[in-house]
N, C-alpha and C positions, 0 to 999 in steps of 0.2 A: 256354621261353615260359610255361608253367604256372607255374614259380616267380616269374617277373617279375609275372604277372597276380597271383598270391598276395601278392606284397609291396606292388603297388599298392593293391590291396583292403584291406590292412591298414593301410597310411598313411591311407586315405581314412576308415576307421573310427576312428583314433586323432584324426583332425582333426575329425571330428564329435563325438567325446566331449569333446575338448578345449573346443570351442565350446559345447556344452550346459554343462560345466562352469562356463565363464565366466559364462554368462547367469545360472546358477543361483545363483552367487556374488554378481553385481549386484544381482539381485533381493533375495538376502538381505540385504546390505548396506544396500539402500535403505529395506527395511522396519525392519532393526532401528535405522534413523537416525529413525524415524517414532514420535511419541510422542501420548497421546490428549490433547485439551484438557482442561484443568480447569474446574470449575465455578466462574466468578469473580462470578456475581450475589449481592449482598448484602455482598461485601466491600467494605472500603476499598481506595483506589489503591495503598496501601503493603503491604496483605495481598496483593491480587492479584499485584502486581510479585515478591512472594516466592514465591507458590505457582507462578506462570509460571515463574520463574527456576528452581525445582527440576527444571522439565521441559525446561528449555533453551528456553524462549520468552520473547517480550518483550510488553509491554502498551503500548498507545496508547490515551490518552484522547481520542476523536474527537470527541464531542459532549457538551453538557452541558444537561440539560432540568429544568423544575420538574416537583416531584413530592409530592403530599400523601401516598403510602403509603411510597415508599422514604426513608429518612432521609438528610439532606443527607450529601454525601462518600461514599457507598455506591454501588455500580456496580448499574445498572438492567438493563444488555442486554449482550450480548456477540457478536462475530463472530469466528471460527466458534462455532457451539454447543458446549456440552460433550460430551465423547466423540467429538468428530470428530479423525480421525487426521491430522496434521500433520507436517511435517519440522522437526527442531530448528532453531532461529533464527526460526520464524515469528512475525509480529507478531499479536498479537491485540488488536482493536479494540474500544474498551468505551463506554457512554455513562455518564455520572456523574449521580448526582442532587444538584440544588440544593436539594432539600428544597420546602416550600411557598414559592409566589409571595409575596414580601414587598416587591418594587419596583413603585411605581405606573408606569404606561406613560404617559408625557409626551404632551402635545398639541404637535407639530410643525407643525401647518398655519401657512404663511405663513413659516416660517423659510428662511434660505438653506440650502443643502446642508452648508457648513461649520458653521454654528450647529447645524442639527440633528444633526451628527456629533457635535459637542462636548456636546450636551444630552444625547446617549445615551451617549456614554462616560463622561459624570459620574456617571450614576445606575448604572454598573458594567453597564451592557447592551452589546450590540453591533450594528453597522450590518449589516442583511442585504443583501437584493438591492435595487440602484437603478433604477427604470425611469424613461424620459422621455416626455413628452408634449407635443407641439408645440402652443402656443395661444397666441393674441393677447390673450385675457381676463386672464391674469395675468402679472405681470412676470417675466423669466427667471431660472430658479436659486431657484424657491420651492417648497417641499413643498405639493403639492396634495393628496396622500391618504397614509395609511400603514396599514400591517399589522403588529400589531395595531392597533385604534382606541385613542384617548387614554382612559386610566382602565379598560382592558379587565382583567377576571379571568380565572382559569383558563388563563392563557397557558401554552402547552407549552414554550416555548424564550425565554430572554431575548435575543431578537434582533427588530429592528423593520426592515422593509423601508419604503421610500418611494418615491413618486412625484414626480417633478420636473417643473416647467416648462421648456421650451425655447423660443425665437423661433420663431413660426409663418413658414413659408417664404413670401417675397413673391409676390403674384400675377403671373403671366406673362401678357402680350398678345401677340398679332400686330399689328405697326402698320399701321394702315390707310393707304389711299392719300389724301392730304388735297390733291395738287396740283390747282388749280384752283378751289379752294375759298377764301373769303374768310378774312383773318386771324382776324376776329372769330368766326366759325363755326367754325374749325379749333380755336380757342382753348378754347371752350366744350366740345367734343368731347373734347378732352385733358383737362380738368377734370372731366368726368364718368367718365373712365376712371381717375381717380387718377394723372394724370401732369401735368406743368406745362411751360409755355412757356419755352424756352431763349433763345437768342440769335436776333434777327430782322435780317437783312441786305437793305437795300433793293438792288435790282438797278439798275445802270445802264441809263438809257433808250436807244433806238436812236439811231443817230447824228444830229446836228443839223446844220443848215446851217452853223454856223461851226466845225464841227470838222473834221479832216483825214478823209480817206477811210480807212475800216477801223478808226477810232477810236470809242469812245463816251465820253460825260463821265461822271465818277465823280460818285456823289451827294455831295450837301453833307454835311460831316462831322456836324452837328447834325439832319440829316433824319430825321423821326421816323415810322415807318410807320403807316397808317392802317388801322383794324379792316375798311376795304373794300378793302384791297390784297390781290390774288389772290396766291395760293402758287404760286411757280414750281420750287420743290424743296425737299426736305425731309431730314432726316437725323436719326434712322435711316430708311432708305428703306422702302417700302410692303413688306410681307412679312417684315420682320425680326421677331425675338421680343425683346420689350421687358420690363422689369421694373416695376410700379408704383412711381411715384413718379419715374421717369426723365424727363430734359429733352428736348425735340424741339426741333431749331433748324429755322429756314425761310430760304428766300430769298423776297422777295417782290418785286411791281411797285411802281413809283412811282405 
């Protein structure tokens, strides 16, 4: 039994030693694949790519900015910072200088979104963020504001963001109960609320002596309702939600 116990213990020790050796080898392999990030600031993109390629890294120009200090075409900043340890194949993101601002920022006020975009592209600039504002005071799809403003100087990036107008949502109302009111009074209420009168149907009168029992005479085809006619029913009915400009239909008495 003692021999078996010694053998089992020896096997366990060998397994532990093997696991520790494997972990050490993995850590060594990982660290040997890591390289320090070179300093790319001040270099041209071509120079930066050659420098990065020597360390097994890649370079991606992510942004371009105006700068009065860094010559045009040179790298202004980078991520990660120089000296940072990264794995081979890592992509280094850099910002490139466009030199001093030479392009005037155009005035886009009143232009449509498409016209503003073409105006921006024609000057070698980029369209930035686009925001929308619902308004009834400006026609839809027009530039209301921009950033940076027209003719701005000291601009950081060749990018213009715009604020565009969109149609304001129509006002909504709860349909009032107009049954029992005169047609003239109801029409005034509708006009004041931004709605308009739709079709007006004249109801048949109660049964007359010369009609059969259970029947009512139909109104004359050319019968025109009077402003004093009382409203018997309405569509939409009271309590329904309606939009400004909607038509309201009535059935009125003769």
